[in-house]
TORDO-525033 format. One line per field, with one value per residue: residue number from 1; residue in three letters; x, y, z of N, C-alpha, C in turn. Coordinates in pm, 1 decimal. Atoms other than C-alpha are relative to their C-alpha. Example, Ala and Ser with C-alpha at 12.3 -4.5 7.8 and 13.67 -1.06 7.14 Angstrom:
2
fipa = 1,2
gugu = Ala,Ser
n_u = 89.0,-82.0
n_v = -119.0,-119.0
n_w = 0.0,-6.0
ca_u = 1230.0,1367.0
ca_v = -450.0,-106.0
ca_w = 780.0,714.0
c_u = 90.0,-77.0
c_v = 120.0,109.0
c_w = 0.0,73.0
END
This chain:
69
fipa = 1,2,3,4,5,6,7,8,9,10,11,12,13,14,15,16,17,18,19,20,21,22,23,24,25,26,27,28,29,30,31,32,33,34,35,36,37,38,39,40,41,42,43,44,45,46,47,48,49,50,51,52,53,54,55,56,57,58,59,60,61,62,63,64,65,66,67,68,69
gugu = Met,Pro,Thr,Asp,Trp,Ser,Val,Lys,Val,Pro,Ser,Ser,Val,Lys,Gly,Thr,Gly,Val,Ile,Ala,Pro,Thr,Gly,Lys,Ala,Val,Lys,Val,Pro,Cys,Arg,Asp,Val,Phe,Arg,Val,Arg,Asp,Gly,Lys,Ile,Ala,Ser,Phe,Asn,Cys,Tyr,Pro,Ser,Gly,Thr,Val,Leu,Phe,Gly,Gln,Leu,Gly,Val,Leu,Thr,Asn,Leu,Glu,Ala,Val,Leu,Asp,Gln
n_u = 54.0,-4.3,-116.3,55.7,106.3,29.4,51.8,81.7,-7.0,68.2,-82.3,50.7,-94.4,28.1,-38.6,8.2,-33.8,114.5,112.0,66.8,-23.5,3.5,-137.2,13.8,-59.0,81.5,-36.7,82.6,-34.5,-37.1,-40.7,-141.6,-15.6,-135.8,-17.8,-128.0,-42.0,-137.2,-45.9,-33.0,103.6,-8.7,79.1,86.5,100.2,104.5,131.6,78.8,126.5,21.9,131.8,-39.1,-87.9,68.5,103.1,-59.8,-41.6,117.7,24.0,128.6,111.0,5.9,-53.6,12.8,-122.5,-112.1,20.8,9.9,-133.5
n_v = -54.2,95.6,-11.7,7.2,-98.9,-51.0,-129.4,-3.9,-133.5,-15.2,-70.2,16.7,31.1,-75.0,50.9,-92.0,85.2,-1.6,94.5,-0.4,-90.6,-135.1,-68.9,-81.3,34.2,46.0,-32.4,99.4,7.9,127.0,-1.9,57.6,65.1,34.8,85.4,-38.6,103.6,-39.6,-147.2,11.2,33.9,147.5,14.1,-111.7,38.8,-114.1,60.0,-108.1,21.8,50.9,-59.6,-137.2,12.6,66.9,-111.9,-106.4,71.6,25.6,145.7,15.5,-36.3,100.2,124.8,119.3,7.2,57.5,142.2,89.1,32.8
n_w = 124.8,106.1,105.5,131.1,15.3,137.1,19.9,124.3,54.6,124.3,101.0,135.8,121.1,124.0,110.6,127.2,120.0,90.4,-27.8,107.2,114.8,-26.8,-16.3,-109.4,-118.3,-115.0,-137.8,-69.8,-156.6,-51.9,-134.4,-17.4,-134.4,-48.0,-120.9,-71.1,-94.4,-71.8,46.1,145.5,89.4,26.8,134.1,36.9,93.1,44.0,47.9,65.7,11.8,131.5,81.8,53.2,105.1,114.9,45.4,83.1,111.3,82.1,-14.8,-73.9,90.4,103.8,-57.0,109.9,95.4,-71.9,-23.6,124.6,51.5
ca_u = 981.7,899.3,1181.1,944.9,701.1,551.6,482.4,205.3,239.0,-12.6,156.9,87.5,257.6,273.1,311.3,410.7,467.0,242.3,-85.9,-246.1,-471.6,-479.6,-110.6,-233.4,-42.7,-176.2,-170.5,-265.8,-288.7,-107.0,-9.4,364.5,431.8,775.8,853.8,1124.0,1319.7,1595.1,1593.9,1646.9,1403.3,1340.3,1091.8,908.8,592.0,381.4,23.7,-131.8,-497.4,-587.8,-943.0,-795.7,-526.2,-760.0,-1020.5,-760.7,-649.5,-989.6,-1005.3,-1313.9,-1520.0,-1432.4,-1385.6,-1518.4,-1227.0,-982.5,-1139.3,-1171.0,-781.6
ca_v = -300.7,-526.9,-585.4,-643.4,-375.2,-227.2,103.8,162.6,471.9,597.1,705.0,711.2,579.9,794.2,671.3,865.6,570.9,527.1,354.9,242.3,382.4,702.4,783.9,941.3,933.0,736.6,825.3,530.4,542.8,267.6,169.5,114.3,-135.1,-149.6,-421.9,-334.2,-600.3,-505.0,-137.6,-239.3,-251.1,-624.3,-590.8,-344.5,-395.2,-154.5,-241.8,-16.0,11.6,-227.6,-87.8,266.9,138.8,-78.4,213.5,457.0,196.2,153.6,-213.1,-174.9,-32.9,-314.3,-622.8,-857.9,-755.8,-837.2,-1163.6,-1282.9,-1275.7
ca_w = 3013.1,2712.3,2460.1,2168.3,2053.0,1724.1,1593.2,1319.8,1107.5,855.5,532.9,157.9,-162.8,-472.6,-812.5,-1133.1,-1369.7,-1661.4,-1587.6,-1906.1,-2051.7,-1851.9,-1771.5,-1443.6,-1117.8,-811.6,-440.5,-218.0,170.1,359.4,700.3,781.9,1071.2,1239.0,1476.3,1723.5,1912.3,2169.6,2049.3,1687.4,1392.0,1345.7,1051.4,840.9,644.2,427.4,373.9,102.2,56.3,-222.2,-292.0,-320.9,-553.1,-772.8,-779.4,-907.0,-1164.1,-1296.1,-1192.0,-973.6,-1249.2,-1487.5,-1285.3,-1578.1,-1803.0,-1522.2,-1431.3,-1790.2,-1840.0
c_u = 14.7,111.5,-58.2,-120.3,-11.0,-46.6,-68.7,-8.4,-79.4,92.5,-71.6,113.5,-48.4,67.5,5.2,35.4,-123.5,-103.1,-91.5,-147.8,4.6,126.2,-8.4,82.6,-99.2,53.4,-81.2,53.9,41.3,29.5,143.3,2.5,148.8,-13.7,136.8,29.6,137.9,47.7,32.2,-120.4,31.0,-69.3,-68.8,-91.4,-79.6,-116.0,-87.8,-149.7,-40.4,-125.1,35.4,79.3,-78.9,-102.6,79.1,55.2,-102.2,-50.4,-146.1,-121.5,-14.4,54.7,-23.6,113.8,122.9,-13.7,13.2,157.8,58.4
c_v = -101.6,29.8,-0.8,90.3,41.1,140.8,2.7,149.2,19.5,78.6,-18.5,-31.4,76.0,-74.1,85.3,-74.9,4.8,-113.0,-3.4,-12.1,148.1,80.5,85.8,-53.3,-55.5,43.5,-89.8,7.5,-142.9,20.3,-66.2,-62.7,-36.0,-78.4,14.4,-114.8,49.7,128.7,15.8,-44.8,-145.0,-20.5,119.1,-51.5,125.7,-65.2,106.6,-50.0,-56.8,53.8,142.7,-12.5,-49.7,111.5,96.9,-65.2,-32.1,-139.0,-21.6,25.7,-98.5,-135.4,-127.5,2.8,-58.7,-140.1,-89.9,-26.5,-106.2
c_w = -103.9,-97.6,-142.9,-4.9,-145.4,-1.8,-143.4,-31.5,-129.0,-97.6,-126.5,-96.5,-120.2,-113.1,-121.1,-127.9,-86.2,37.8,-119.1,36.6,32.3,17.0,131.7,119.2,99.5,132.4,84.8,153.0,39.2,139.3,20.8,131.2,10.1,110.8,49.1,97.6,55.5,-60.7,-140.1,-93.0,-38.4,-134.8,-40.8,-104.8,-47.5,-51.0,-61.8,-10.6,-139.5,-79.0,-55.9,-135.9,-124.1,-47.9,-96.9,-138.0,-102.6,3.3,52.8,-94.3,-117.4,34.4,-104.4,-86.1,77.0,23.6,-118.8,-45.4,64.4
END
């Protein structure tokens, strides 16, 4: 049996902080990846969906304002 393997878990990240100018909360789907070595977690990474996050922040509807900064 291999000693190195990984587990990929779908999850989501919720935010309740203030997002100017709306103040709305965000919920972003992500994928958690656990890498296991010799029966122990060797690493953990969370990969959120950038397009969903930017869409909820309003960045995708106003790219010119973001790129001009």
